[in-house]
C-alpha positions as CSV (number, residue, x, y, z in Angstrom):
1,X,-12.1,51.9,-84.9
2,X,-13.1,49.3,-82.4
3,X,-10.9,46.7,-84.3
4,X,-7.9,48.8,-83.4
5,X,-8.4,47.8,-79.7
6,X,-6.9,44.3,-80.7
7,X,-3.6,46.1,-80.7
8,X,-4.1,47.3,-77.1
9,X,-2.3,44.4,-75.4
10,X,0.8,45.0,-77.6
11,X,0.5,48.7,-76.8
12,X,0.4,48.0,-73.1
13,X,3.4,45.7,-73.3
14,X,5.3,48.3,-75.3
15,X,4.6,51.0,-72.7
16,X,5.7,48.8,-69.9
17,X,9.0,47.9,-71.5
18,X,10.0,51.1,-73.2
19,X,8.5,53.7,-70.9
20,X,8.2,52.1,-67.6
21,X,11.3,49.9,-68.2
22,X,9.7,46.8,-66.8
23,X,10.9,43.3,-67.8
24,X,9.4,41.5,-70.7
25,X,7.8,39.0,-68.2
26,X,5.9,41.9,-66.4
27,X,4.9,43.3,-69.9
28,X,3.6,39.8,-70.9
29,X,1.5,39.7,-67.7
30,X,0.1,43.2,-68.5
31,X,-0.7,42.2,-72.0
32,X,-2.6,39.1,-70.8
33,X,-4.5,41.4,-68.2
34,X,-5.5,43.7,-71.1
35,X,-6.7,40.9,-73.1
36,X,-8.8,39.6,-70.2
37,X,-10.3,43.1,-69.8
38,X,-11.3,43.2,-73.5
39,X,-12.9,39.7,-73.0
40,X,-14.7,40.6,-69.8
41,X,-16.0,43.9,-71.3
42,X,-17.6,42.0,-74.2
43,X,-16.3,44.5,-76.7
44,X,-15.8,42.1,-79.6
45,X,-18.1,39.3,-78.5
46,X,-20.4,38.2,-75.7
47,X,-18.5,36.8,-72.6
48,X,-18.4,33.0,-72.8
49,X,-16.3,30.9,-70.3
50,X,-15.5,28.5,-73.0
51,X,-13.5,31.2,-74.8
52,X,-11.2,31.4,-71.9
53,X,-10.8,27.6,-71.6
54,X,-10.1,27.2,-75.3
55,X,-7.5,30.1,-75.1
56,X,-5.7,28.4,-72.2
57,X,-5.7,24.9,-73.7
58,X,-4.3,26.2,-77.0
59,X,-1.7,28.2,-75.3
60,X,-0.4,25.3,-73.3
61,X,0.0,23.1,-76.3
62,X,1.8,25.8,-78.2
63,X,3.9,26.4,-75.1
64,X,4.9,22.8,-75.3
65,X,5.8,23.2,-79.0
66,X,8.1,26.1,-78.1
67,X,9.4,25.1,-74.7
68,X,10.5,21.6,-76.0
69,X,13.0,23.5,-78.1
70,X,13.9,26.4,-75.8
71,X,14.8,24.5,-72.7
72,X,16.7,21.8,-74.5
73,X,18.3,24.5,-76.6
74,X,19.7,26.4,-73.6
75,X,20.7,23.0,-72.0
76,X,22.7,22.2,-75.2
77,X,24.3,25.6,-75.3
78,X,25.4,25.5,-71.7
79,X,26.8,22.0,-71.9
80,X,28.7,22.7,-75.1
81,X,30.1,25.9,-73.5
82,X,31.2,23.9,-70.4
83,X,32.9,21.3,-72.6
84,X,34.8,24.0,-74.5
85,X,33.1,23.9,-77.8
86,X,32.8,27.7,-78.1
87,X,36.6,28.2,-77.6
88,X,37.3,25.5,-80.0
89,X,35.3,27.1,-82.7
90,X,37.1,30.3,-82.1
91,X,40.4,28.7,-82.5
92,X,39.3,26.9,-85.7
93,X,38.3,30.2,-87.4
94,X,41.6,31.9,-86.2
95,X,43.7,29.1,-87.7
96,X,42.6,30.1,-91.3
97,X,44.6,33.4,-91.3
98,X,42.1,35.2,-93.7
99,X,42.6,38.9,-94.8
100,X,40.3,41.1,-92.6
101,X,37.4,41.6,-95.2
102,X,37.1,37.9,-95.7
103,X,37.5,37.1,-92.0
104,X,34.7,39.4,-91.2
105,X,32.4,37.8,-93.8
106,X,33.2,34.4,-92.4
107,X,32.7,35.4,-88.8
108,X,29.5,37.4,-89.3
109,X,27.6,35.5,-92.1
110,X,29.2,32.1,-91.6
111,X,29.9,31.4,-88.0
112,X,27.3,34.0,-86.7
113,X,24.5,32.6,-88.9
114,X,25.2,28.9,-88.2
115,X,25.6,29.4,-84.5
116,X,22.4,31.4,-84.1
117,X,20.6,28.9,-86.2
118,X,21.8,26.0,-84.0
119,X,21.5,27.6,-80.5
120,X,19.7,30.9,-80.7
121,X,19.3,33.2,-77.7
122,X,22.0,35.5,-78.9
123,X,24.6,32.8,-78.0
124,X,26.4,33.5,-81.4
125,X,27.5,36.8,-80.2
126,X,29.6,35.3,-77.6
127,X,31.6,33.7,-80.4
128,X,31.5,36.4,-82.9
129,X,32.3,39.4,-80.7
130,X,35.8,38.2,-79.5
131,X,36.7,37.3,-83.1
132,X,35.5,40.5,-84.6
133,X,37.3,42.6,-82.0
134,X,40.6,41.0,-83.2
135,X,40.0,42.3,-86.7
136,X,38.2,45.7,-86.4
137,X,37.5,48.5,-83.8
138,X,34.9,48.3,-81.0
139,X,32.1,50.3,-82.8
140,X,32.5,48.4,-86.1
141,X,32.5,45.1,-84.2
142,X,29.1,46.0,-82.7
143,X,27.7,46.7,-86.2
144,X,29.1,43.5,-87.6
145,X,27.9,41.4,-84.7
146,X,24.3,42.6,-85.4
147,X,24.9,41.8,-89.0
148,X,25.5,38.2,-87.9
149,X,22.3,38.2,-85.9
150,X,20.2,39.5,-88.8
151,X,18.9,36.2,-90.1
152,X,16.9,35.2,-87.0
153,X,14.3,34.1,-89.5
154,X,16.0,30.8,-89.3
155,X,17.4,31.1,-85.7
156,X,17.3,28.4,-83.0
157,X,16.4,25.6,-85.3
158,X,13.5,27.7,-86.7
159,X,11.2,27.4,-83.8
160,X,9.5,30.6,-84.6
161,X,8.8,29.5,-88.1
162,X,7.3,26.2,-86.9
163,X,5.2,28.0,-84.4
164,X,4.2,30.5,-87.2
165,X,3.2,27.7,-89.5
166,X,1.0,26.2,-86.7
167,X,-0.7,29.5,-86.0
168,X,-1.3,30.3,-89.6
169,X,-2.6,26.8,-90.4
170,X,0.1,26.3,-93.0
171,X,2.3,23.3,-93.8
172,X,5.9,24.2,-92.5
173,X,7.4,23.6,-96.0
174,X,4.9,26.1,-97.5
175,X,5.7,28.8,-95.0
176,X,9.4,28.0,-95.3
177,X,9.3,28.7,-99.1
178,X,7.5,32.0,-98.5
179,X,10.0,33.1,-95.8
180,X,12.9,32.5,-98.3
181,X,11.4,35.0,-100.6
182,X,10.8,37.5,-97.8
183,X,14.2,37.1,-96.0
184,X,16.3,35.9,-98.9
185,X,17.1,39.4,-100.3
186,X,18.5,40.4,-96.8
187,X,20.7,37.2,-96.7
188,X,22.0,38.1,-100.2
189,X,23.3,41.5,-99.2
190,X,24.7,40.7,-95.7
191,X,28.2,40.0,-96.8
192,X,28.1,43.3,-98.7
193,X,26.9,45.2,-95.7
194,X,30.1,43.9,-93.9
195,X,32.6,45.6,-96.2
196,X,32.1,49.3,-95.5
197,X,33.1,48.6,-91.9
198,X,36.3,46.9,-92.7
199,X,39.4,49.1,-93.6
200,X,41.2,48.1,-96.8
201,X,38.3,46.4,-98.6
202,X,39.0,46.2,-102.4
203,X,36.9,45.5,-105.4
204,X,38.0,41.9,-105.2
205,X,36.4,41.8,-101.7
206,X,33.2,43.2,-103.2
207,X,33.2,40.3,-105.7
208,X,33.9,37.8,-102.9
209,X,31.1,39.3,-100.9
210,X,28.7,39.0,-103.7
211,X,29.5,35.4,-104.3
212,X,29.4,34.8,-100.5
213,X,25.9,36.2,-100.5
214,X,24.8,34.0,-103.3
215,X,26.3,31.0,-101.5
216,X,24.5,32.0,-98.3
217,X,21.1,32.2,-100.0
218,X,21.7,28.9,-101.9
219,X,22.7,27.1,-98.7
220,X,19.6,28.3,-97.0
221,X,17.3,27.5,-100.0
222,X,18.7,24.0,-100.5
223,X,18.7,23.1,-96.8
224,X,15.1,24.4,-96.4
225,X,13.8,22.7,-99.5
226,X,15.4,19.3,-99.2
227,X,15.7,18.8,-95.5
228,X,13.5,21.2,-93.7
229,X,13.3,24.8,-92.4
230,X,14.8,23.6,-89.1
231,X,18.3,23.4,-90.7
232,X,17.9,26.2,-93.2
233,X,20.0,28.6,-91.3
234,X,22.6,26.0,-90.4
235,X,22.9,25.1,-94.1
236,X,23.4,28.6,-95.1
237,X,26.1,29.3,-92.5
238,X,27.9,26.1,-93.3
239,X,27.9,27.0,-97.0
240,X,29.5,30.3,-96.3
241,X,32.0,28.5,-94.0
242,X,33.0,26.0,-96.7
243,X,33.2,28.8,-99.3
244,X,35.5,30.8,-97.2
245,X,37.7,27.8,-96.3
246,X,38.0,26.9,-100.0
247,X,39.5,30.2,-100.7
248,X,41.8,30.3,-97.6
249,X,45.5,30.0,-98.0
250,X,46.2,28.1,-94.7
251,X,43.9,25.1,-93.9
252,X,46.1,22.7,-92.0
253,X,45.4,24.2,-88.5
254,X,41.7,24.5,-89.4
255,X,41.3,20.7,-90.0
256,X,43.2,20.0,-86.8
257,X,41.0,22.4,-84.8
258,X,37.8,20.9,-86.1
259,X,39.0,17.4,-84.9
260,X,38.7,18.8,-81.4
261,X,36.3,16.5,-79.4
262,X,34.5,19.6,-77.9
263,X,33.2,20.5,-81.5
264,X,31.7,17.0,-81.9
265,X,28.2,17.9,-80.3
266,X,27.7,20.6,-83.1
267,X,28.3,18.0,-85.7
268,X,26.0,15.5,-84.0
269,X,23.2,18.0,-83.7
270,X,23.4,18.8,-87.5
271,X,23.4,15.1,-88.3
272,X,20.6,14.4,-85.8
273,X,18.3,17.0,-87.1
274,X,18.8,15.7,-90.7
275,X,18.2,12.1,-89.7
276,X,15.1,13.2,-87.8
277,X,13.7,14.6,-90.9
278,X,13.9,11.4,-92.7
279,X,13.0,9.0,-89.8
280,X,9.8,10.7,-88.6
281,X,7.8,10.4,-91.8
282,X,8.7,6.7,-91.9
283,X,7.5,6.2,-88.3
284,X,4.3,8.1,-89.2
285,X,3.6,5.6,-92.0
286,X,3.5,2.8,-89.4
287,X,1.4,4.7,-87.1
288,X,3.9,6.1,-84.7
289,X,3.2,9.7,-84.6
290,X,2.3,11.0,-81.0
291,X,0.6,14.2,-81.1
292,X,-0.8,16.6,-78.4
293,X,-3.7,18.6,-79.9
294,X,-7.0,20.5,-79.7
295,X,-9.4,21.1,-82.5
296,X,-7.3,24.3,-83.4
297,X,-3.6,23.6,-82.7
298,X,-1.3,20.6,-82.4
299,X,2.2,19.6,-81.3
300,X,3.8,16.8,-83.2
301,X,6.2,15.3,-80.6
302,X,8.7,13.4,-82.7
303,X,9.0,16.2,-85.2
304,X,10.4,18.6,-82.5
305,X,14.1,19.5,-82.8
306,X,14.1,19.3,-79.0
307,X,14.4,15.5,-79.2
308,X,17.7,15.8,-81.0
309,X,18.9,18.6,-78.6
310,X,18.3,16.5,-75.6
311,X,19.9,13.4,-77.1
312,X,23.0,15.2,-78.3
313,X,23.3,16.9,-74.8
314,X,23.1,13.6,-73.1
315,X,25.9,12.2,-75.4
316,X,28.0,15.3,-74.7
317,X,27.7,14.8,-71.0
318,X,28.4,11.1,-71.2
319,X,31.6,11.8,-73.3
320,X,33.0,14.5,-71.0
321,X,35.4,13.0,-68.5
322,X,34.3,13.7,-65.0
323,X,34.1,11.9,-61.6
324,X,31.0,13.9,-60.5
325,X,29.0,13.7,-63.6
326,X,25.7,13.3,-61.9
327,X,26.3,16.2,-59.6
328,X,27.3,18.4,-62.5
329,X,24.2,17.3,-64.5
330,X,21.8,18.4,-61.7
331,X,23.7,21.6,-61.4
332,X,23.4,22.2,-65.2
333,X,19.7,21.5,-65.0
334,X,19.2,23.9,-62.2
335,X,21.1,26.6,-64.0
336,X,19.2,26.1,-67.3
337,X,15.8,26.1,-65.4
338,X,16.8,29.5,-63.7
339,X,17.8,30.9,-67.1
340,X,14.9,29.7,-69.2
341,X,11.9,30.1,-67.0
342,X,11.5,33.9,-67.4
343,X,11.4,33.6,-71.2
344,X,9.1,30.6,-71.2
345,X,6.7,32.3,-68.7
346,X,6.7,35.3,-70.9
347,X,6.0,33.4,-74.1
348,X,3.2,31.5,-72.4
349,X,1.5,34.7,-71.2
350,X,1.8,36.3,-74.6
351,X,0.4,33.1,-76.2
352,X,-2.6,33.1,-73.7
353,X,-3.3,36.8,-74.6
354,X,-3.1,36.1,-78.3
355,X,-5.3,33.0,-78.3
356,X,-7.8,34.9,-76.2
357,X,-7.9,37.7,-78.8
358,X,-8.5,35.1,-81.4
359,X,-11.3,33.5,-79.5
360,X,-13.3,36.9,-78.9
361,X,-13.0,37.8,-82.6
362,X,-10.7,40.8,-82.2
363,X,-7.9,39.4,-84.5
364,X,-10.5,38.9,-87.2
365,X,-11.8,42.3,-86.6
366,X,-8.3,43.7,-87.0
367,X,-7.7,41.6,-90.1
368,X,-10.8,43.2,-91.6
369,X,-9.5,46.6,-90.8
370,X,-6.2,46.0,-92.5
371,X,-8.0,44.4,-95.5
372,X,-10.1,47.6,-96.0
373,X,-6.9,49.6,-96.4
374,X,-6.0,47.9,-99.6
375,X,-3.4,45.2,-100.5
376,X,-0.2,47.2,-100.5
377,X,-0.9,49.2,-97.4
378,X,-1.8,45.9,-95.7
379,X,1.6,44.5,-96.7
380,X,3.3,47.4,-95.0
381,X,1.2,47.3,-91.9
382,X,1.4,43.5,-91.3
383,X,5.2,43.8,-91.5
384,X,5.4,46.8,-89.2
385,X,3.1,45.0,-86.7
386,X,5.4,42.0,-86.8
387,X,8.5,44.2,-86.3
388,X,6.8,46.0,-83.3
389,X,5.9,42.8,-81.6
390,X,9.5,41.6,-81.8
391,X,11.0,44.9,-80.8
392,X,8.8,44.9,-77.6
393,X,9.0,41.4,-76.6
394,X,12.6,40.6,-77.8
395,X,11.4,37.4,-79.5
396,X,10.1,36.5,-82.9
397,X,8.3,33.7,-81.2
398,X,6.4,36.1,-79.0
399,X,5.7,38.3,-82.0
400,X,4.3,35.4,-83.9
401,X,2.2,34.6,-81.0
402,X,0.7,38.1,-80.9
403,X,0.2,38.8,-84.6
404,X,0.5,35.7,-86.8
405,X,-3.2,35.0,-86.6
406,X,-4.1,38.5,-87.7
407,X,-1.5,38.3,-90.4
408,X,-2.8,35.0,-91.7
409,X,-6.5,36.3,-91.6
410,X,-5.5,39.4,-93.6
411,X,-3.6,37.3,-96.0
412,X,-6.7,35.0,-96.6
413,X,-8.8,38.0,-97.4
414,X,-6.3,38.8,-100.3
415,X,-5.8,35.1,-101.2
416,X,-2.2,35.4,-100.1
417,X,-2.0,33.6,-96.9
418,X,1.6,32.3,-97.1
419,X,2.9,35.6,-98.3
420,X,1.4,37.6,-95.4
421,X,2.4,34.9,-92.8
422,X,6.0,35.2,-94.2
423,X,6.0,39.0,-93.9
424,X,5.0,38.8,-90.3
425,X,7.5,36.1,-89.5
426,X,10.4,37.7,-91.4
427,X,9.7,41.2,-90.1
428,X,9.6,40.1,-86.5
429,X,12.8,38.1,-87.0
430,X,14.8,40.9,-88.5
431,X,13.7,43.7,-86.3
432,X,14.4,41.6,-83.2
433,X,18.1,42.5,-83.5
434,X,17.1,46.0,-82.1
435,X,15.2,44.7,-79.2
436,X,16.4,45.3,-75.6
437,X,17.1,41.7,-74.8
438,X,19.4,41.3,-77.8
439,X,21.3,44.5,-77.1
440,X,21.7,43.4,-73.6
441,X,23.3,40.1,-74.6
442,X,25.5,42.1,-77.1
443,X,26.6,44.3,-74.3
444,X,27.4,41.3,-72.1
445,X,29.5,39.8,-74.8
446,X,31.7,42.9,-75.1
447,X,34.7,42.8,-72.9
448,X,35.5,45.9,-70.6
449,X,32.2,47.7,-71.3
450,X,32.4,51.3,-72.1
451,X,30.0,54.2,-71.5
452,X,29.3,54.7,-75.2
453,X,28.6,51.0,-75.9
454,X,24.9,50.9,-75.1
455,X,24.1,54.0,-77.1
456,X,26.1,52.7,-80.1
457,X,24.5,49.2,-80.0
458,X,20.9,50.8,-79.7
459,X,21.6,53.2,-82.6
460,X,23.1,50.5,-84.8
461,X,20.3,48.0,-84.0
462,X,17.5,50.3,-84.8
463,X,19.2,51.5,-88.1
464,X,19.7,48.0,-89.2
465,X,16.2,46.9,-88.2
466,X,14.7,49.7,-90.2
467,X,16.7,48.9,-93.4
468,X,15.7,45.1,-93.0
469,X,12.1,46.1,-92.4
470,X,12.0,48.1,-95.6
471,X,13.5,45.3,-97.6
472,X,10.9,42.9,-96.3
473,X,8.1,45.3,-97.2
474,X,9.6,45.8,-100.6
475,X,9.9,42.0,-101.0
476,X,6.3,41.6,-100.4
477,X,5.2,44.4,-102.7
478,X,7.4,42.9,-105.5
479,X,6.0,39.5,-105.1
480,X,2.4,40.9,-105.4
481,X,3.4,43.0,-108.4
482,X,4.8,40.0,-110.2
483,X,2.1,37.5,-109.4
484,X,-0.9,39.7,-110.0
């Protein structure tokens, strides 16, 4: 049972957030303090100063990998919002005049998925909530908004997938394929899950939703396979948008709305990420491939989506007419730094705790314990741990930092490394919709907050998270049953 102590840092963090109602940053600091105690008490291995040094150096490199997307991502979001990009998107969707069931599918599984994949951090809800409130009642809008957040497996240009691949020592395309099998079934049913909450849905709408689910999965699969996991969610969301526009009766206003200059940065971002996927390998051939690494982890600088985010943000600022552009830019940087530092600091502390647990051997011990339980119980427990990590920290990135190493080690013992890594990643992504930070952002997006909103959002988030977790576990079990 000593191996179970590897879960102590996460348990302490959960107690701090859920019982003591402390911030995620405080919880991360307590998790690190707990990991340091396990190291100092020599419970898993003798105390060696080098263990701490290696954990810190690994964590810093992984923090660069994450931070180089998170900070530019928030910068991009804030700049596009100031330029009116969000309002322009809302106007474009309204111009289609779709019937309520089809409009909801477009907003939740098209716009919501695409926006969350491009920007992350719950930003999509500030677009989807106002649109949904024009179609359905407040309680139903809360449910449908969380439906749109349910594919965080590919959120924010898939930074958690890239980190997960690094921690599991897997090529990103290999993990991306495995994630598609774990999360694909959820993507397929998302449009159908929308219909019970839209009055007046007919059997034609059910057929429409089935096709929309198939289009969503195909868009994700093709983008992931032919371009890269970074644009998988964007590809899926765009595919649904195209599908919905094709069957819309009014399209003239939509085309005009899309030509608004404030929407340009979104298109440039998509094009930039696609070009990056083709240019970076060519640069590597001629020896241009800067990397920051240790013997255990690495950060391939030119492959980071953060480069494109920064370039597109600079272009957006340059194109925006302003007499005080420099002053506004510094104001923007200060605002983004203030908004991003708690998240980045929390992730760094969780990464340090996780890497220290790896160094002292506790993660390997935990993996050994899980392996002893058998293949199918291990599938369930790995997914549950991933979900718990995301629910506590509010981030699939932080959950992967805490538990991806143990999931990978457990998978290796069953000769199913990619499968177990994808279960960890997908469970963390889907359960994240019930986390306190996501619920807080949803409540902030709701106008004229009511007393019952928080309870309704929490209940809905937890219910959906449990359904998605069961689907992920079932997906893993079916994959094992088919291949063995």
